[in-house]
C-alpha positions, 0 to 999 in steps of 0.5 A, a space after each residue: 123049749 130046746 133053745 132055753 135048755 141049751 142056754 141054761 146048760 151054757 149059762 153054767 159055763 163061765 167061758 160062755 158070755 164071760 163078761 156077763 154078770 151072772 149074779 145080776 141075772 140070778 138076782 133078777 130071777 130071784 126078784 121075779 120069782 123065776 128060775 133062769 130056764 123060765 127067764 131065758 125062755 121068755 127072753 128068747 121068745 121076745 127076741 124071736 118076735 123082733 129078730 129083724 129089728 135087733 139084728 138077729 134074723 138069720 138066713 134060711 139054710 
């Protein structure tokens, strides 16, 4: 899951998604009994399946 690994590394950088409340994300992960990496992998997979619907479908290079 290379994309979740990259997101996990960027998550630690306060400049990445600076307006994102990391405490909320960490609290949610704790409530689910998950770490951020696993949570990110599930989110990325869910978004991948619906990329066109949510405006994330890129063009093939």
